[in-house]
LONU-60874 format. One record per residue: residue in three letters; x, y, z of N, C-alpha, C in turn. Coordinates in pm, whole numbers, plus 50000, padded with zeros to 5 digits. Last residue first. Layout:
BEGIN
+------+-------+-------+-------+-------+-------+-------+-------+-------+-------+
| code |   n_u |   n_v |   n_w |  ca_u |  ca_v |  ca_w |   c_u |   c_v |   c_w |
+------+-------+-------+-------+-------+-------+-------+-------+-------+-------+
|  Ala |     X |     Y |     Z |     X |     Y |     Z |     X |     Y |     Z |
...
+------+-------+-------+-------+-------+-------+-------+-------+-------+-------+
END
This chain:
BEGIN
+------+-------+-------+-------+-------+-------+-------+-------+-------+-------+
| code |   n_u |   n_v |   n_w |  ca_u |  ca_v |  ca_w |   c_u |   c_v |   c_w |
+------+-------+-------+-------+-------+-------+-------+-------+-------+-------+
|  Pro | 28589 | 61340 | 75732 | 28687 | 61248 | 75741 | 28811 | 61270 | 75726 |
|  Val | 28486 | 61659 | 75963 | 28500 | 61611 | 75811 | 28597 | 61493 | 75832 |
|  Arg | 28253 | 61527 | 76210 | 28353 | 61590 | 76133 | 28394 | 61528 | 76016 |
|  Ser | 27861 | 61565 | 76151 | 28019 | 61478 | 76162 | 28123 | 61587 | 76130 |
|  Thr | 27503 | 61559 | 76224 | 27579 | 61618 | 76152 | 27799 | 61541 | 76176 |
|  Glu | 27190 | 61508 | 76103 | 27320 | 61493 | 76181 | 27407 | 61527 | 76126 |
|  Val | 26848 | 61594 | 76174 | 26980 | 61572 | 76071 | 27080 | 61516 | 76150 |
|  Pro | 26483 | 61486 | 76123 | 26615 | 61518 | 76172 | 26771 | 61521 | 76070 |
|  Tyr | 26253 | 61730 | 75872 | 26324 | 61568 | 75931 | 26446 | 61585 | 75996 |
|  Gly | 26172 | 61939 | 75749 | 26176 | 61872 | 75898 | 26196 | 61783 | 75976 |
|  Asp | 26106 | 61960 | 75501 | 26009 | 61871 | 75574 | 26043 | 61834 | 75716 |
|  Ala | 26349 | 62077 | 75449 | 26237 | 62183 | 75474 | 26138 | 62101 | 75496 |
|  Ile | 26539 | 61882 | 75462 | 26542 | 62041 | 75550 | 26390 | 62083 | 75586 |
|  Trp | 26457 | 61768 | 75253 | 26488 | 61703 | 75366 | 26504 | 61818 | 75489 |
|  Thr | 26515 | 61960 | 75049 | 26351 | 61897 | 75068 | 26325 | 61856 | 75244 |
|  Asp | 26766 | 61950 | 75059 | 26695 | 62101 | 75060 | 26554 | 62071 | 75106 |
|  Trp | 26871 | 61699 | 74962 | 26913 | 61755 | 75129 | 26794 | 61903 | 75115 |
|  Gly | 26618 | 61592 | 74754 | 26752 | 61579 | 74811 | 26754 | 61663 | 74928 |
|  Gly | 26426 | 61583 | 74561 | 26423 | 61708 | 74619 | 26519 | 61692 | 74747 |
|  Ile | 26426 | 61208 | 74561 | 26377 | 61354 | 74456 | 26406 | 61458 | 74598 |
|  Met | 26677 | 60983 | 74576 | 26586 | 61054 | 74678 | 26569 | 61203 | 74641 |
|  Leu | 26694 | 60751 | 74374 | 26698 | 60870 | 74409 | 26610 | 60951 | 74447 |
|  Lys | 26748 | 60381 | 74410 | 26691 | 60484 | 74374 | 26726 | 60600 | 74415 |
|  Val | 26928 | 60086 | 74325 | 26908 | 60229 | 74364 | 26800 | 60298 | 74316 |
|  Arg | 27168 | 59798 | 74346 | 26958 | 59834 | 74333 | 26997 | 59998 | 74396 |
|  Phe | 27464 | 59789 | 74166 | 27363 | 59780 | 74279 | 27235 | 59818 | 74278 |
|  Gly | 27625 | 59738 | 73970 | 27554 | 59607 | 73964 | 27434 | 59649 | 74110 |
|  Leu | 27747 | 59942 | 73893 | 27850 | 59868 | 73940 | 27745 | 59760 | 74016 |
|  Gln | 27570 | 60124 | 73749 | 27647 | 60057 | 73666 | 27746 | 59916 | 73737 |
|  Ala | 27440 | 60181 | 74012 | 27373 | 60082 | 73907 | 27489 | 59996 | 73799 |
|  Leu | 27654 | 60370 | 74071 | 27621 | 60256 | 74169 | 27523 | 60111 | 74092 |
|  Arg | 27637 | 60571 | 73883 | 27759 | 60489 | 73908 | 27720 | 60364 | 74015 |
|  Leu | 27409 | 60666 | 73913 | 27423 | 60594 | 73776 | 27530 | 60491 | 73805 |
|  Ala | 27375 | 60756 | 74147 | 27282 | 60657 | 74113 | 27315 | 60555 | 73978 |
|  Gly | 27551 | 60965 | 74158 | 27590 | 60853 | 74220 | 27508 | 60753 | 74210 |
|  Gln | 27422 | 61134 | 73959 | 27564 | 61084 | 73969 | 27621 | 60948 | 74020 |
|  Asp | 27186 | 61182 | 74101 | 27181 | 61109 | 73992 | 27303 | 61038 | 73963 |
|  Gly | 27321 | 61312 | 74293 | 27205 | 61193 | 74335 | 27204 | 61113 | 74214 |
|  Ala | 27416 | 61543 | 74173 | 27539 | 61459 | 74182 | 27458 | 61313 | 74244 |
|  Asn | 27291 | 61728 | 74066 | 27267 | 61602 | 73997 | 27356 | 61491 | 74017 |
|  Cys | 27054 | 62008 | 74133 | 27207 | 61952 | 74173 | 27201 | 61792 | 74135 |
|  Gly | 26852 | 62134 | 74162 | 26940 | 62175 | 74110 | 27040 | 62135 | 74060 |
|  Pro | 26664 | 61975 | 74350 | 26666 | 61954 | 74190 | 26765 | 62030 | 74115 |
|  Gly | 26950 | 61914 | 74556 | 26816 | 61927 | 74540 | 26822 | 61937 | 74423 |
|  Trp | 27206 | 61805 | 74677 | 27163 | 61894 | 74738 | 27003 | 61937 | 74697 |
|  Cys | 27130 | 61429 | 74659 | 27240 | 61571 | 74671 | 27188 | 61684 | 74717 |
|  Tyr | 27132 | 61057 | 74729 | 27079 | 61218 | 74701 | 27162 | 61319 | 74728 |
|  Thr | 27041 | 60741 | 74666 | 27087 | 60851 | 74692 | 27058 | 60986 | 74688 |
|  Val | 27016 | 60412 | 74832 | 26876 | 60556 | 74764 | 26990 | 60630 | 74791 |
|  Tyr | 27019 | 60080 | 74773 | 27057 | 60207 | 74771 | 26936 | 60351 | 74761 |
|  Leu | 26917 | 59805 | 74915 | 26826 | 59919 | 74840 | 26916 | 60020 | 74879 |
|  Ala | 27109 | 59510 | 74871 | 27038 | 59619 | 74946 | 27001 | 59720 | 74882 |
|  Asp | 27272 | 59291 | 74749 | 27104 | 59295 | 74759 | 27051 | 59396 | 74834 |
|  His | 27545 | 59388 | 74768 | 27450 | 59406 | 74629 | 27311 | 59367 | 74654 |
|  Glu | 27689 | 59551 | 75039 | 27603 | 59438 | 75023 | 27524 | 59493 | 74879 |
|  Trp | 27981 | 59643 | 75019 | 27827 | 59684 | 75031 | 27801 | 59566 | 74974 |
|  Ser | 28299 | 59669 | 74969 | 28200 | 59584 | 75077 | 28056 | 59598 | 75125 |
|  Ser | 28365 | 59794 | 74767 | 28384 | 59647 | 74787 | 28327 | 59608 | 74880 |
|  Thr | 28334 | 60054 | 74723 | 28202 | 59992 | 74697 | 28226 | 59873 | 74763 |
|  Thr | 28536 | 60132 | 74618 | 28499 | 60211 | 74716 | 28381 | 60137 | 74784 |
|  Glu | 28649 | 59990 | 74388 | 28684 | 59966 | 74509 | 28638 | 60029 | 74666 |
|  Ala | 28444 | 60065 | 74228 | 28410 | 59930 | 74294 | 28506 | 59894 | 74412 |
|  Thr | 28310 | 60383 | 74317 | 28395 | 60320 | 74242 | 28394 | 60143 | 74280 |
|  Thr | 28291 | 60717 | 74359 | 28221 | 60585 | 74366 | 28287 | 60488 | 74239 |
|  Thr | 28395 | 61006 | 74361 | 28449 | 60855 | 74455 | 28393 | 60680 | 74451 |
|  Ala | 28143 | 61124 | 74278 | 28309 | 61134 | 74158 | 28402 | 60961 | 74230 |
|  Tyr | 27987 | 61134 | 74439 | 27943 | 61036 | 74350 | 28093 | 61025 | 74245 |
|  Pro | 28113 | 61060 | 74819 | 28102 | 61144 | 74680 | 28075 | 61063 | 74572 |
|  Leu | 27960 | 60935 | 75048 | 28034 | 60898 | 74908 | 28011 | 60961 | 74831 |
|  Ser | 27850 | 60865 | 75360 | 27924 | 60977 | 75255 | 27985 | 60927 | 75127 |
|  Leu | 27578 | 60716 | 75423 | 27707 | 60684 | 75391 | 27755 | 60814 | 75314 |
|  Ala | 27291 | 60823 | 75702 | 27384 | 60816 | 75578 | 27528 | 60782 | 75549 |
|  Gly | 27225 | 60857 | 75950 | 27273 | 60689 | 75906 | 27351 | 60670 | 75767 |
|  Pro | 27043 | 61130 | 75863 | 27074 | 61030 | 75989 | 27100 | 60853 | 75918 |
|  Val | 27138 | 61303 | 75618 | 27021 | 61207 | 75671 | 27085 | 61128 | 75708 |
|  His | 27369 | 61588 | 75746 | 27334 | 61508 | 75654 | 27204 | 61379 | 75731 |
|  Gly | 27596 | 61847 | 75720 | 27478 | 61838 | 75813 | 27439 | 61702 | 75676 |
|  Asn | 27856 | 61884 | 75732 | 27785 | 62023 | 75771 | 27652 | 61946 | 75812 |
|  Ala | 27933 | 61660 | 75653 | 27998 | 61672 | 75772 | 27905 | 61791 | 75818 |
|  Tyr | 27822 | 61691 | 75379 | 27822 | 61603 | 75412 | 27836 | 61565 | 75602 |
|  Ala | 28028 | 61894 | 75274 | 27848 | 61939 | 75273 | 27822 | 61794 | 75374 |
|  Glu | 28268 | 61754 | 75250 | 28240 | 61842 | 75369 | 28088 | 61908 | 75389 |
|  Gln | 28239 | 61541 | 75079 | 28286 | 61527 | 75252 | 28248 | 61639 | 75357 |
|  Ser | 27940 | 61629 | 74876 | 28147 | 61667 | 74911 | 28098 | 61583 | 75074 |
|  Arg | 27689 | 61417 | 74798 | 27786 | 61499 | 74756 | 27888 | 61546 | 74858 |
|  Ser | 27594 | 61191 | 74838 | 27676 | 61191 | 74696 | 27726 | 61361 | 74719 |
|  Asp | 27511 | 60953 | 75058 | 27526 | 61145 | 75029 | 27589 | 61146 | 74947 |
|  Val | 27258 | 60697 | 75074 | 27375 | 60762 | 75042 | 27373 | 60899 | 74974 |
|  Val | 27109 | 60478 | 75290 | 27092 | 60625 | 75259 | 27223 | 60614 | 75156 |
|  Val | 27005 | 60126 | 75257 | 27119 | 60195 | 75270 | 27122 | 60378 | 75225 |
|  Phe | 26875 | 59895 | 75324 | 26860 | 60007 | 75285 | 26938 | 60072 | 75321 |
|  Gly | 26845 | 59635 | 75471 | 26820 | 59586 | 75350 | 26836 | 59761 | 75301 |
|  Thr | 26615 | 59693 | 75758 | 26715 | 59609 | 75738 | 26734 | 59597 | 75561 |
|  Ala | 26562 | 60038 | 75868 | 26529 | 59929 | 75792 | 26653 | 59836 | 75750 |
|  Gly | 26676 | 60288 | 75937 | 26641 | 60148 | 76026 | 26618 | 60066 | 75985 |
|  Ala | 26365 | 60473 | 75781 | 26489 | 60457 | 75851 | 26484 | 60325 | 75938 |
|  Ala | 26176 | 60440 | 75570 | 26227 | 60331 | 75592 | 26344 | 60317 | 75664 |
|  Asp | 26067 | 60711 | 75647 | 25983 | 60600 | 75698 | 26046 | 60456 | 75695 |
|  His | 26249 | 60852 | 75488 | 26278 | 60896 | 75667 | 26154 | 60786 | 75702 |
|  Val | 26203 | 60792 | 75241 | 26327 | 60782 | 75309 | 26307 | 60751 | 75456 |
|  Asp | 25936 | 60885 | 75206 | 25990 | 60741 | 75179 | 26066 | 60683 | 75264 |
|  Ser | 26000 | 61173 | 75235 | 25881 | 61116 | 75312 | 25946 | 60926 | 75288 |
|  Cys | 26153 | 61193 | 75023 | 26186 | 61220 | 75138 | 26104 | 61155 | 75244 |
|  Asp | 26033 | 60978 | 74779 | 26097 | 61106 | 74806 | 26119 | 61109 | 74977 |
|  Ala | 26248 | 60766 | 74507 | 26187 | 60805 | 74631 | 26183 | 60935 | 74673 |
|  Glu | 26255 | 60603 | 74184 | 26273 | 60739 | 74308 | 26159 | 60689 | 74404 |
|  Phe | 26259 | 60441 | 74027 | 26374 | 60500 | 74026 | 26370 | 60600 | 74085 |
|  Ser | 25966 | 60346 | 74026 | 26099 | 60244 | 74039 | 26211 | 60342 | 74031 |
|  Leu | 25792 | 60553 | 73926 | 25845 | 60558 | 74085 | 25957 | 60410 | 74124 |
|  Lys | 25838 | 60528 | 73711 | 25898 | 60632 | 73746 | 25942 | 60600 | 73887 |
|  Arg | 25705 | 60305 | 73666 | 25833 | 60317 | 73623 | 25914 | 60428 | 73687 |
|  Ala | 25430 | 60363 | 73726 | 25524 | 60265 | 73803 | 25654 | 60281 | 73775 |
|  Tyr | 25412 | 60595 | 73525 | 25423 | 60614 | 73675 | 25466 | 60529 | 73760 |
|  His | 25406 | 60458 | 73309 | 25502 | 60535 | 73308 | 25541 | 60581 | 73464 |
|  Thr | 25169 | 60260 | 73338 | 25297 | 60170 | 73301 | 25394 | 60312 | 73353 |
|  Ala | 24986 | 60468 | 73353 | 24999 | 60366 | 73484 | 25102 | 60303 | 73467 |
|  Ala | 24953 | 60572 | 73107 | 24997 | 60639 | 73225 | 25040 | 60570 | 73346 |
|  Asp | 24855 | 60346 | 72959 | 25024 | 60398 | 72956 | 25069 | 60488 | 73061 |
|  Thr | 24638 | 60345 | 73060 | 24686 | 60228 | 73081 | 24856 | 60253 | 73055 |
|  Pro | 24513 | 60589 | 72986 | 24549 | 60522 | 73146 | 24620 | 60435 | 73179 |
|  Asp | 24689 | 60752 | 72739 | 24616 | 60655 | 72750 | 24605 | 60640 | 72910 |
|  Ala | 24797 | 61082 | 72795 | 24787 | 60912 | 72804 | 24699 | 60853 | 72786 |
|  Val | 24662 | 61403 | 72602 | 24653 | 61310 | 72699 | 24704 | 61160 | 72703 |
|  Pro | 24828 | 61660 | 72413 | 24768 | 61531 | 72411 | 24750 | 61487 | 72566 |
|  Ala | 24674 | 61995 | 72511 | 24771 | 61929 | 72471 | 24737 | 61747 | 72498 |
|  Asn | 24407 | 62151 | 72553 | 24481 | 62125 | 72443 | 24559 | 62023 | 72366 |
|  Leu | 24478 | 62149 | 72813 | 24318 | 62097 | 72774 | 24304 | 62080 | 72610 |
|  Leu | 24646 | 62335 | 72863 | 24663 | 62226 | 72928 | 24566 | 62092 | 72863 |
|  Arg | 24597 | 62594 | 72726 | 24692 | 62530 | 72683 | 24657 | 62376 | 72720 |
|  Pro | 24226 | 62642 | 72737 | 24364 | 62655 | 72815 | 24461 | 62548 | 72734 |
|  Arg | 24064 | 62823 | 72494 | 24097 | 62704 | 72593 | 24238 | 62710 | 72658 |
|  Ala | 23976 | 63160 | 72530 | 24045 | 63056 | 72482 | 24068 | 62910 | 72545 |
|  Ile | 23671 | 63272 | 72554 | 23754 | 63271 | 72594 | 23840 | 63162 | 72528 |
|  Thr | 23521 | 63565 | 72354 | 23550 | 63443 | 72362 | 23642 | 63403 | 72468 |
|  Thr | 23311 | 63838 | 72380 | 23427 | 63768 | 72447 | 23431 | 63627 | 72407 |
|  Met | 23127 | 64031 | 72224 | 23112 | 63879 | 72324 | 23211 | 63846 | 72302 |
+------+-------+-------+-------+-------+-------+-------+-------+-------+-------+
END
């Protein structure tokens, strides 16, 4: 008779439901998905920030997004920005951390931020609208 091994998943520890709720609530305070961003388009107090290069931005970006490559995110480049707004950064996708870098820099400057998980790749895959522009 052959015994079936118990799957690794069922052998791993599982968080208490209260701890799990705390974890996921906290995680969602740091992230938004493309659907969330698309749904909030045009809302007051919400700004999308493309943390990729200006060339990548020019070739296609989330409609209305500001181009601010993360390496140029400083007090000077954001001096006219509203501190009460919610800023959502993004980059290419899961293999790129420019969105994280941009969010970190904005948070260090005192801005409220979230990262758009999935980035540009997921935005395109989900079929959301795209804007293009000339390189500034």
